[in-house]
C-alpha positions in Angstrom: 13.4 -17.1 -6.8 16.3 -17.1 -4.4 15.1 -13.9 -2.9 11.5 -15.0 -2.5 12.8 -18.0 -0.5 14.8 -15.2 1.7 11.9 -13.6 2.3 9.8 -16.7 3.6 12.9 -17.1 5.6 13.4 -14.3 7.0 12.8 -10.9 5.4 13.4 -9.1 2.5 13.2 -5.0 1.5 11.6 -4.0 -1.4 11.5 -0.4 -3.3 7.9 0.4 -4.2 8.3 3.5 -4.9 6.9 3.5 -8.1 3.0 2.9 -6.8 0.9 5.9 -7.2 -0.1 7.6 -3.7 -3.5 9.8 -4.0 -4.9 11.9 -1.4 -8.5 12.6 -1.3 -9.6 15.8 1.3 -11.9 17.7 2.1 -15.7 17.5 4.2 -16.9 15.3 1.3 -14.4 12.9 1.0 -15.7 10.3 2.5 -19.1 10.3 0.0 -16.7 11.4 -3.1 -14.6 8.0 -2.2 -17.7 5.5 -0.9 -19.3 6.2 -4.1 -16.6 5.3 -6.7 -15.3 1.8 -5.0 -16.2 -1.5 -4.4 -15.9 -2.0 -0.4 -17.6 -0.5 2.1 -15.5 2.5 3.6 -18.2 2.7 6.5 -16.2 -0.4 8.1 -12.8 1.1 8.7 -12.0 4.2 10.8 -9.0 6.5 10.8 -5.6 4.6 10.9 -7.4 1.3 9.0 -6.8 0.3 5.6 -8.7 -1.5 3.4 -8.4 -3.5 0.0 -10.8 -1.8 -2.6 -11.3 -1.3 -6.6 -12.3 1.1 -8.6 -14.6 0.1 -11.1 -15.5 1.7 -14.6 -19.4 2.4 -15.3 -19.4 -1.7 -16.6 -18.2 -3.2 -13.3 -14.4 -3.7 -15.3 -11.8 -2.7 -12.9 -10.3 0.1 -13.6 -8.1 -0.5 -11.0 -7.2 -2.4 -7.2 -6.0 -0.6 -4.6 -5.1 0.2 -0.9 -7.7 3.0 0.5 -6.0 4.3 4.0 -8.3 6.2 6.3 -6.7 9.3 8.1 -9.0 12.0 10.3 -9.8 14.0 7.6 -8.4 12.3 4.5 -8.0 9.3 2.6 -4.6 8.1 1.0 -5.4 5.9 -1.8 -2.1 3.9 -3.1 -2.9 2.6 -6.6 -1.1 1.0 -9.4 1.9 3.1 -10.9 0.6 2.1 -14.6 -2.8 3.1 -13.6 -2.6 6.1 -11.3 -3.5 8.8 -14.6 -6.1 6.3 -15.4 -7.4 6.5 -11.7 -6.4 10.3 -11.4 -8.7 11.0 -14.8 -11.6 9.1 -13.5 -11.8 10.7 -10.2 -11.4 14.4 -12.0 -14.4 13.1 -14.1 -16.4 12.2 -11.3 -15.3 15.2 -8.6 -17.9 16.5 -6.1 -18.1 20.1 -4.7 -16.0 20.3 -1.2 -13.7 17.5 -2.5 -9.6 17.9 -3.1 -7.6 15.6 -5.2 -4.1 15.9 -4.7 -1.3 13.6 -6.3 1.6 12.8 -4.1 3.0 10.1 -6.1 6.4 12.5 -6.5 6.8 13.3 -3.4 6.2 10.2 -1.1 8.9 6.9 -1.8 7.4 3.8 -0.5 9.6 1.1 1.3 8.3 -2.6 1.9 9.6 -5.1 4.5 8.2 -8.5 4.0 8.9 -11.6 5.9 8.4 -13.7 9.4 12.0 -11.3 11.0 9.9 -8.3 9.8 8.3 -7.5 12.8 11.3 -7.9 14.9 13.6 -5.2 12.2 10.7 -2.5 12.7 10.6 -2.9 16.4 14.4 -2.5 16.2 14.6 0.7 13.7 11.4 2.2 15.4 9.9 0.9 18.6 7.7 -2.0 20.1 4.5 0.0 19.6 5.1 0.0 15.8 5.6 -4.1 16.1 2.5 -4.3 17.3 0.4 -3.1 14.5 -2.9 -5.0 14.3 -3.4 -6.2 10.7 -4.6 -3.4 7.6 -3.8 -0.6 10.4 -1.1 2.0 10.2 0.3 4.8 11.9 2.2 8.1 11.2 5.4 8.0 13.2 8.8 9.5 13.4 12.3 8.3 13.0 15.3 10.7 13.0 13.1 13.5 13.0 11.5 12.2 10.1 8.1 12.1 9.4 7.0 8.0 8.1 3.3 6.2 7.8 3.7 3.0 8.5 1.0 0.1 7.7 0.9 -3.4 8.4 -0.7 -5.2 5.0 1.6 -7.2 2.9 0.8 -7.9 -0.4 3.0 -11.3 -0.1 2.1 -14.6 1.5 4.2 -13.0 4.5 4.0 -10.6 7.6 5.0 -7.3 6.3 5.0 -3.6 6.8 5.0 -0.4 4.2 6.5 3.1 5.2 5.4 6.2 3.1 8.5 8.9 3.9 9.0 12.1 2.0 11.2 11.2 -1.5 14.6 13.2 -0.5 14.3 11.1 2.9 14.2 8.3 1.8 17.6 7.3 1.2 17.9 7.4 5.0 15.3 5.0 6.0 16.5 2.4 3.6 19.9 2.6 4.5 18.6 1.9 8.6 16.7 -0.9 7.5 19.5 -2.6 5.8 22.2 -1.8 8.2 19.9 -3.1 11.0 18.7 -5.7 8.9 21.8 -7.5 8.4 21.1 -9.3 12.4 17.6 -10.6 10.6 18.7 -12.2 7.1 17.6 -9.2 5.1 17.9 -9.8 1.8 17.4 -6.4 -0.6 14.4 -8.1 -3.3 13.0 -6.8 -6.8 9.5 -7.0 -7.8 9.6 -10.5 -9.6 10.2 -12.2 -6.4 7.4 -10.3 -5.1 5.6 -11.3 -7.7 6.0 -14.8 -6.9 5.0 -14.5 -3.2 1.6 -12.5 -4.2 0.9 -16.1 -6.4 1.7 -18.0 -3.2 -1.0 -16.0 -1.3 -3.5 -15.8 -4.0 -3.7 -12.4 -4.9 -4.6 -10.3 -8.1 -1.7 -8.7 -10.4 -3.5 -6.3 -12.4 -3.0 -7.1 -16.1 -3.0 -10.4 -15.2 -5.6 -11.6 -13.3 -7.8 -8.3 -13.4 -8.0 -5.2 -15.6 -11.7 -3.4 -17.1 -13.0 -6.7 -19.2 -12.9 -8.2 -15.6 -15.2 -7.6 -12.9 -14.6 -8.4 -9.3 -17.2 -11.8 -9.7 -15.2 -13.4 -12.5 -11.8 -12.1 -10.7 -13.1 -14.0 -7.3 -13.5 -10.7 -5.7 -16.8 -10.7 -5.6 -16.9 -10.2 -1.2 
């Protein structure tokens, strides 16, 4: 609870590297993924992200995820507990000219949430990154390290997500922690994130949604 309060008042840093990252690429990647998700990928362009669902044949929710549309590929960020199940589903429905790459063990995910998160991102990166629109992302560089930065925040607060090579993640974490001392940064566990997502009305897989629940029953008919 104290960590959640810190996020509300300033900003909190989370290690979310347990999440699964699946890259889908190839000439037919759009058609393949569009057929398997519930939202319309045609609504987003390169540099944008979209909340989405993988559904089974009965309309039950296999997983909820974020889809990042890159120039020639899609990055699907899925729940850790469902990653293997999602990979199996993708491979069962695999189309020609589509390649599926599990990047979960090569990418770390660091999440920054709270009203001061934009100020801290601006300090560590630059004005361009801190001005990212909601549900947009960009590929950036910090000390010759490539970082994919997005702005969504799966809490009731503003937030940024940073994907970086697994072996470079300690540098990014330490840099954010050091600079964050001037912005009231707190190191937070996932329990506080769950409190914040409840306040925002966001579902958590295994609680409000699973394969026995369809999007309409979950209030996700949109």
